[in-house]
C-alpha positions as CSV (number, residue, x, y, z in Angstrom):
1,M,0.0,0.0,0.0
2,R,1.3,3.5,-0.8
3,S,2.1,5.9,2.0
4,N,0.5,9.3,2.3
5,F,4.0,10.7,2.2
6,L,4.8,11.3,-1.5
7,I,8.0,12.4,-3.1
8,D,8.5,13.6,-6.7
9,R,9.8,10.9,-9.0
10,R,12.6,13.2,-10.2
11,T,14.0,13.5,-6.7
12,C,17.8,12.9,-6.6
13,L,20.3,12.3,-3.9
14,K,22.9,15.1,-4.2
15,G,26.5,15.4,-3.2
16,V,29.3,17.8,-4.1
17,G,29.5,17.7,-7.9
18,A,27.2,14.7,-8.4
19,S,23.6,13.6,-8.2
20,L,22.1,10.1,-8.2
21,A,18.6,9.4,-9.4
22,L,16.4,7.2,-7.1
23,P,14.8,3.9,-8.0
24,L,11.0,3.8,-8.5
25,L,9.6,3.8,-5.0
26,E,6.0,3.2,-3.9
27,T,6.0,6.7,-2.3
28,M,6.6,8.4,-5.7
29,G,3.9,10.1,-7.7
30,W,3.9,9.7,-11.4
31,A,2.9,12.5,-13.7
32,E,1.6,10.0,-16.3
33,S,-0.8,8.3,-14.0
34,A,-4.3,9.3,-14.8
35,K,-6.2,11.0,-11.9
36,G,-8.1,8.4,-9.8
37,K,-6.1,5.5,-11.3
38,S,-3.8,3.2,-9.4
39,F,0.0,3.6,-9.5
40,Q,1.4,2.0,-12.6
41,P,5.1,1.9,-13.4
42,P,6.1,2.8,-17.0
43,V,7.1,0.3,-19.6
44,R,10.8,0.3,-20.7
45,L,12.0,-1.0,-24.0
46,G,15.6,-2.4,-24.5
47,F,17.4,-4.2,-27.3
48,M,20.6,-6.2,-27.2
49,Y,22.3,-7.4,-30.4
50,M,24.8,-10.1,-31.6
51,P,25.8,-10.6,-35.2
52,H,26.1,-13.6,-37.5
53,G,23.1,-15.7,-36.4
54,V,23.0,-18.9,-34.4
55,I,23.4,-22.6,-34.6
56,M,19.7,-23.3,-34.9
57,D,19.4,-26.7,-33.4
58,Q,21.0,-25.4,-30.2
59,F,18.9,-22.2,-30.1
60,W,15.3,-23.2,-30.9
61,P,13.4,-25.3,-28.4
62,K,12.4,-28.8,-29.6
63,N,8.7,-28.1,-29.1
64,P,6.4,-25.7,-27.1
65,E,5.8,-28.3,-24.4
66,S,9.5,-28.6,-23.5
67,F,10.3,-24.9,-23.6
68,L,10.1,-24.2,-19.9
69,S,11.2,-27.6,-18.6
70,A,14.1,-28.4,-21.0
71,P,15.3,-25.4,-22.8
72,P,18.0,-25.8,-25.5
73,P,21.6,-25.3,-24.5
74,A,21.8,-21.7,-25.7
75,L,19.0,-20.6,-23.4
76,E,20.0,-22.5,-20.2
77,S,21.0,-19.3,-18.4
78,L,17.5,-17.9,-18.9
79,R,15.9,-20.8,-17.2
80,P,15.0,-18.8,-14.0
81,V,13.0,-16.3,-16.2
82,L,11.7,-18.4,-19.0
83,D,8.1,-18.0,-17.7
84,R,8.7,-14.3,-18.5
85,C,10.2,-14.9,-22.0
86,L,8.7,-15.4,-25.4
87,L,10.3,-17.0,-28.4
88,M,8.9,-16.8,-31.9
89,K,10.2,-18.9,-34.7
90,G,9.4,-17.7,-38.2
91,I,10.2,-14.0,-38.1
92,S,11.8,-13.2,-41.5
93,G,14.3,-10.4,-42.1
94,V,14.4,-7.7,-44.7
95,P,15.2,-9.0,-48.2
96,I,18.4,-7.3,-49.1
97,A,18.3,-7.2,-52.9
98,P,19.7,-5.2,-54.6
99,F,22.5,-5.3,-52.0
100,N,23.1,-9.1,-52.1
101,G,26.8,-8.6,-51.7
102,A,26.4,-6.7,-48.4
103,P,25.0,-9.1,-45.8
104,H,27.1,-7.8,-43.0
105,A,26.6,-4.1,-43.8
106,L,22.8,-4.8,-43.5
107,E,22.5,-7.3,-40.7
108,L,22.8,-4.6,-38.0
109,S,21.5,-1.5,-39.8
110,T,18.2,-3.2,-40.8
111,W,17.7,-4.8,-37.4
112,L,15.7,-2.0,-35.8
113,T,14.7,-0.1,-39.0
114,A,13.3,-3.1,-40.9
115,A,14.2,-1.1,-44.0
116,L,16.9,-1.0,-46.7
117,P,19.2,2.0,-47.4
118,D,18.5,4.2,-50.3
119,A,20.2,2.6,-53.3
120,A,20.7,6.0,-55.0
121,T,22.7,7.4,-52.1
122,R,24.4,4.3,-50.8
123,N,27.7,6.0,-49.9
124,Q,25.7,8.2,-47.4
125,I,23.6,7.2,-44.4
126,N,20.0,7.2,-45.7
127,I,17.9,4.4,-44.3
128,A,15.0,5.0,-41.9
129,I,14.4,6.1,-38.3
130,S,14.9,3.1,-36.0
131,A,12.3,1.6,-33.7
132,D,14.2,2.6,-30.5
133,Q,14.3,6.2,-31.7
134,I,10.6,6.2,-32.6
135,A,10.0,5.1,-29.0
136,A,12.4,7.7,-27.7
137,N,10.6,10.5,-29.6
138,Y,7.4,9.5,-27.7
139,V,8.6,8.9,-24.2
140,G,12.0,10.6,-24.1
141,A,10.7,14.0,-22.9
142,L,9.6,12.3,-19.7
143,T,13.2,11.3,-18.6
144,S,16.6,12.8,-18.3
145,L,18.0,10.8,-21.2
146,P,15.6,10.2,-24.1
147,S,17.5,7.0,-24.9
148,L,20.7,5.2,-24.0
149,E,22.9,3.7,-26.7
150,L,25.6,1.3,-25.6
151,A,28.2,-0.7,-27.6
152,T,31.0,-3.2,-26.7
153,M,33.3,-1.9,-29.5
154,P,34.1,1.4,-31.1
155,Q,31.9,2.1,-34.2
156,T,34.9,2.5,-36.5
157,H,34.8,-0.5,-38.9
158,K,36.0,0.4,-42.3
159,E,34.4,-1.6,-45.2
160,N,32.2,-0.7,-48.1
161,Q,30.3,-3.8,-49.3
162,E,28.1,-2.8,-52.3
163,G,29.4,0.8,-51.9
164,L,27.4,1.2,-48.7
165,N,28.5,3.7,-46.1
166,E,30.7,2.2,-43.5
167,G,28.4,3.4,-40.7
168,Y,25.9,0.7,-41.6
169,Y,28.2,-2.0,-40.2
170,S,28.2,-0.8,-36.6
171,H,25.1,1.3,-36.0
172,C,21.6,0.1,-35.2
173,S,20.0,3.4,-34.0
174,F,19.1,6.1,-36.4
175,R,17.5,9.4,-35.1
176,S,16.4,10.2,-38.7
177,P,16.9,8.5,-42.0
178,T,20.2,10.3,-42.5
179,Q,21.5,10.5,-38.8
180,A,23.1,7.5,-37.1
181,V,23.1,7.7,-33.3
182,P,26.6,7.0,-31.8
183,A,26.8,4.5,-28.9
184,E,28.9,4.9,-25.8
185,T,31.6,2.2,-25.2
186,N,33.1,3.5,-22.0
187,P,31.3,2.3,-18.8
188,R,32.8,5.0,-16.8
189,S,31.3,7.6,-19.2
190,V,27.9,5.9,-18.9
191,L,28.1,5.9,-15.1
192,N,28.9,9.6,-15.1
193,R,25.9,10.3,-17.4
194,L,23.7,8.5,-14.8
195,F,25.2,10.6,-12.1
196,G,25.0,13.8,-14.1
197,T,22.7,16.7,-13.2
198,S,20.0,18.0,-15.5
199,D,17.7,21.0,-15.4
200,K,15.8,19.9,-18.6
201,P,14.9,16.4,-19.8
202,G,17.4,15.2,-22.4
203,Q,20.2,17.7,-21.3
204,V,22.8,16.2,-19.0
205,T,25.8,17.9,-17.5
206,A,28.6,15.4,-17.0
207,T,30.4,15.2,-13.6
208,D,34.0,14.5,-12.9
209,P,34.8,10.8,-12.7
210,L,33.4,9.3,-9.5
211,D,35.6,8.5,-6.6
212,R,34.8,6.8,-3.3
213,K,34.5,10.1,-1.4
214,M,32.1,11.6,-3.9
215,L,29.9,8.4,-4.0
216,D,29.8,8.2,-0.3
217,L,28.7,11.9,0.0
218,V,25.9,11.2,-2.4
219,I,24.8,8.0,-0.7
220,G,25.1,9.6,2.6
221,G,22.2,11.8,1.7
222,A,20.0,8.7,1.6
223,K,20.0,8.4,5.4
224,D,17.5,11.3,6.0
225,L,15.2,10.1,3.2
226,R,15.3,6.5,4.3
227,R,13.8,7.4,7.7
228,K,10.7,8.8,6.0
229,L,10.1,5.7,3.8
230,P,7.9,2.7,4.6
231,Q,9.8,-0.6,5.1
232,D,9.4,-1.9,1.6
233,D,10.8,1.3,0.1
234,Q,13.6,1.2,2.6
235,H,14.5,-2.3,1.4
236,K,14.3,-1.2,-2.2
237,L,16.5,1.8,-1.6
238,D,19.2,-0.3,0.3
239,E,19.1,-2.8,-2.6
240,Y,19.6,-0.1,-5.2
241,L,22.4,1.7,-3.3
242,D,24.2,-1.7,-3.0
243,S,23.9,-2.1,-6.8
244,V,25.4,1.4,-7.4
245,R,28.3,0.6,-5.2
246,A,28.8,-2.8,-6.9
247,V,28.8,-1.3,-10.3
248,E,31.3,1.4,-9.3
249,R,33.6,-1.2,-7.8
250,R,33.5,-3.4,-10.9
251,I,34.3,-0.5,-13.2
252,A,37.2,0.6,-10.9
253,A,38.5,-3.0,-11.0
254,I,38.4,-3.1,-14.8
255,E,40.2,0.2,-15.0
256,S,42.8,-0.9,-12.3
257,R,43.6,-4.2,-14.3
258,Q,43.9,-2.1,-17.5
259,K,46.4,0.3,-15.9
260,E,48.4,-2.6,-14.3
261,A,48.6,-4.5,-17.6
262,A,49.7,-1.3,-19.4
263,L,52.5,-0.8,-16.8
264,E,53.6,-4.4,-17.1
265,K,53.7,-4.1,-20.9
266,A,55.9,-1.0,-20.5
267,G,58.3,-3.0,-18.3
268,V,57.2,-1.5,-15.0
269,S,56.6,-4.1,-12.4
270,S,53.6,-3.9,-10.1
271,S,54.4,-3.9,-6.4
272,K,51.3,-6.0,-5.8
273,R,52.7,-9.0,-7.7
274,H,55.2,-11.6,-6.7
275,A,57.8,-12.6,-9.2
276,S,56.3,-16.0,-9.6
277,D,52.9,-14.7,-10.3
278,S,51.4,-14.9,-13.8
279,Q,51.4,-11.8,-15.9
280,P,48.1,-9.9,-15.4
281,I,45.5,-10.3,-18.2
282,E,45.5,-7.2,-20.3
283,I,42.0,-5.8,-20.2
284,K,41.3,-3.5,-23.1
285,I,38.1,-1.5,-23.0
286,P,36.1,-2.3,-24.9
287,E,37.9,-5.4,-26.2
288,G,39.8,-8.0,-24.0
289,D,40.1,-11.5,-22.7
290,K,37.4,-10.8,-20.1
291,R,34.7,-9.6,-22.3
292,S,32.1,-10.9,-19.8
293,D,33.3,-8.4,-17.2
294,Y,32.9,-5.6,-19.5
295,M,29.6,-6.6,-21.0
296,Q,28.1,-7.4,-17.6
297,V,29.0,-3.9,-16.3
298,M,27.3,-2.4,-19.3
299,C,24.2,-4.5,-18.7
300,D,24.3,-3.4,-15.0
301,L,24.3,0.2,-16.1
302,N,21.3,-0.5,-18.3
303,V,19.5,-1.9,-15.3
304,L,20.3,1.2,-13.2
305,A,19.2,3.5,-16.0
306,F,15.8,1.7,-16.2
307,Q,15.5,1.3,-12.4
308,T,15.9,5.0,-11.8
309,D,13.8,6.0,-14.8
310,T,16.8,7.9,-16.2
311,T,15.7,6.5,-19.6
312,R,13.0,4.1,-20.9
313,V,14.7,3.2,-24.1
314,S,18.1,1.5,-24.7
315,T,20.1,-0.4,-27.2
316,Y,23.2,-2.4,-26.6
317,I,25.3,-3.7,-29.5
318,G,27.1,-6.6,-27.9
319,S,29.4,-7.0,-30.9
320,T,29.6,-6.1,-34.5
321,P,30.6,-8.1,-37.7
322,N,34.2,-7.1,-37.8
323,G,36.5,-9.8,-36.4
324,V,35.6,-10.1,-32.7
325,S,37.1,-13.0,-30.7
326,Y,36.3,-14.5,-27.3
327,P,39.6,-15.8,-25.7
328,E,37.9,-16.5,-22.4
329,L,36.0,-19.3,-24.1
330,G,39.3,-21.1,-24.7
331,F,40.0,-20.2,-28.3
332,K,41.0,-17.0,-30.2
333,D,39.3,-17.7,-33.6
334,E,37.3,-14.8,-34.8
335,H,33.5,-15.1,-34.6
336,H,33.0,-14.3,-38.3
337,S,35.4,-16.9,-39.6
338,Q,33.9,-19.6,-37.5
339,T,30.3,-18.9,-38.7
340,H,31.4,-20.1,-42.2
341,H,31.7,-23.6,-40.8
342,N,30.4,-25.7,-43.6
343,N,29.1,-28.0,-40.9
344,E,32.6,-28.7,-39.5
345,A,31.9,-29.9,-36.0
346,E,34.6,-27.9,-34.2
347,K,33.6,-24.6,-35.8
348,V,30.0,-25.3,-35.1
349,R,30.9,-25.9,-31.5
350,K,32.7,-22.6,-31.3
351,V,29.8,-20.7,-32.8
352,A,27.4,-22.3,-30.4
353,A,29.7,-21.3,-27.5
354,I,29.8,-17.7,-28.7
355,T,26.1,-17.6,-29.0
356,K,25.6,-19.0,-25.5
357,F,28.1,-16.5,-24.1
358,N,26.2,-13.6,-25.6
359,I,22.9,-14.9,-24.4
360,D,24.4,-15.4,-20.9
361,Q,25.2,-11.7,-20.7
362,F,21.6,-10.9,-21.7
363,A,20.5,-13.3,-19.0
364,H,22.7,-11.6,-16.5
365,M,20.8,-8.4,-17.2
366,V,17.2,-9.8,-17.2
367,N,17.7,-12.1,-14.2
368,Q,18.7,-9.0,-12.2
369,M,15.6,-7.2,-13.4
370,A,13.5,-10.1,-12.3
371,N,14.9,-9.7,-8.7
372,L,14.2,-6.0,-8.4
373,R,10.8,-5.3,-7.0
374,E,8.7,-2.5,-8.6
375,G,5.1,-1.7,-8.1
376,D,3.1,-5.0,-7.7
377,G,5.8,-7.0,-9.5
378,T,9.4,-6.7,-10.7
379,L,11.3,-4.4,-12.9
380,L,11.4,-7.1,-15.6
381,D,7.6,-7.3,-15.5
382,N,7.5,-3.6,-16.6
383,C,10.1,-4.0,-19.4
384,I,10.3,-5.4,-22.9
385,M,13.9,-6.6,-23.4
386,V,14.8,-8.0,-26.8
387,W,17.9,-10.1,-27.7
388,G,18.5,-11.0,-31.3
389,S,20.6,-11.1,-34.4
390,G,20.3,-9.7,-37.9
391,L,21.1,-13.1,-39.5
392,E,19.5,-16.5,-39.1
393,D,22.6,-18.5,-40.1
394,G,26.0,-16.9,-40.6
395,N,27.2,-19.9,-42.7
396,K,24.7,-19.1,-45.5
397,H,23.9,-15.5,-44.6
398,S,20.2,-16.5,-44.5
399,R,17.5,-14.2,-43.1
400,G,14.3,-16.2,-43.3
401,N,14.0,-17.1,-39.6
402,L,15.7,-14.5,-37.4
403,P,16.5,-15.5,-33.8
404,F,14.7,-13.2,-31.2
405,I,14.2,-13.6,-27.5
406,V,11.7,-11.3,-25.8
407,A,12.0,-11.1,-22.0
408,G,9.6,-9.2,-19.7
409,K,5.9,-8.8,-19.6
410,G,5.7,-5.2,-20.9
411,G,3.5,-4.1,-18.0
412,G,1.1,-7.0,-18.8
413,S,0.9,-6.4,-22.5
414,L,2.8,-9.6,-23.5
415,H,1.7,-13.3,-23.1
416,T,5.0,-14.8,-22.0
417,G,6.3,-18.3,-20.9
418,R,5.8,-19.6,-24.5
419,F,7.6,-20.8,-27.6
420,L,5.6,-20.1,-30.8
421,P,7.1,-22.4,-33.4
422,D,5.2,-21.2,-36.5
423,T,4.9,-17.5,-36.3
424,K,3.9,-15.7,-39.5
425,G,5.5,-12.3,-39.7
426,N,8.5,-10.3,-40.5
427,Q,11.0,-8.1,-38.7
428,G,8.9,-5.0,-39.2
429,D,5.8,-6.7,-37.9
430,L,7.7,-7.7,-34.7
431,L,9.0,-4.2,-34.1
432,T,5.6,-2.7,-34.7
433,T,4.0,-5.1,-32.2
434,L,6.7,-4.5,-29.6
435,L,6.2,-0.7,-29.8
436,A,2.5,-1.1,-29.5
437,C,2.9,-3.3,-26.4
438,A,5.2,-0.5,-25.0
439,G,2.4,2.0,-25.4
440,V,4.0,3.8,-28.3
441,P,1.4,5.0,-30.9
442,L,2.4,4.6,-34.5
443,D,1.0,6.5,-37.5
444,R,2.5,3.9,-39.9
445,P,4.0,0.4,-39.6
446,I,7.8,0.1,-39.2
447,G,9.8,-0.7,-42.3
448,I,8.4,-3.7,-44.2
449,A,5.7,-4.4,-41.6
450,T,2.2,-5.1,-42.8
451,K,0.5,-6.0,-39.5
452,Q,0.9,-6.7,-35.7
453,I,1.7,-10.2,-34.5
454,T,-1.3,-10.5,-32.3
455,E,-0.5,-14.0,-30.8
456,M,2.3,-12.3,-28.8
457,K,-0.1,-10.2,-26.9
458,A,-1.8,-10.9,-23.6
459,G,-5.6,-11.3,-23.5
460,I,-5.9,-12.3,-27.2
């Protein structure tokens, strides 16, 4: 039950040079709630991407009946939240003719646009506004950041398949048909954006890099607020502040390892190491042996951004089609080279391991959301989180059956806990349906869409 004590949802904990948004508390009033209606958290919409498709027999469930009890290997890490997931087999991608020689330039750029670039101006960005930015245009004014764009690697790939602009390889978000949205690859910069101050929605003033004293000053301001909150909100606030501290510690640890490795490489010994110790792993941000550390921190930042209602729209490009490797899986072969496996067992095994690794990072994020209380349910209940790829099968560059995982109930708009093995629809249909479930009105379908996929929805 809500307390008679109400605080504004934009209330921040403030310290010297930094401010920290609060999580959604029961004692917060929401401007969007209609007068006389019960408290209802907003729906958030997030997308996470992996290139090159999947090994299909290790991704798709055997049948709808076994989906919850015996998920395929690639989905094992999602087992705790499968009842809040939806898989649909049969979503076709955008046919890429006349750009048949540009499968990798188009797998990411068409993923959220469901449209092809303009053939007459192929050397310039000219495609379509992406689904995330359509959503941001509608809900972005309600939050400090209209949308949050994250990536694991710099968006600097240089290649021009079919004469297409190189930006198509590494961007999925387009603010307008001619304007790609850059993604942030530095977790420290993302954290500072979340701690920034803003007088107007969408305008954030960055703070200096956080240190322990600054963070403690900000969190110290929670004590007075905590005494005024009911017990459930006290628990939620404690849980949130623990998460902020944990993210800060993990980012600091990555940075520390990076600095130590750089010193070792320059021939400067670390005083913390014994002579017999192994050389420290060189952690390059954003690429390195421990990609999971880096990706999980970025996922944690996404959770914090949604939990505090700093933004309601996010994208995370987990990797792009330009030679990424995963040494922590025990091999250094590039992802792309292994996808052209010609059914060689060892290459198939490696592609399956890479797919599972990427889904594991997505699972890390949504499992956290499932354990954060919000309103009458959890944060995940009020989100629509999408993981997917712009190709079905990297070996053949096929696009007839794109892999998608939808996690979260979308505030009750999605009928989850199911595998739909024979979905009739395309990429645009899926995006159009997801935005409708997130409450975003559309004046036209997205890209190649012709309909909504009604079997996804709750109550139908």
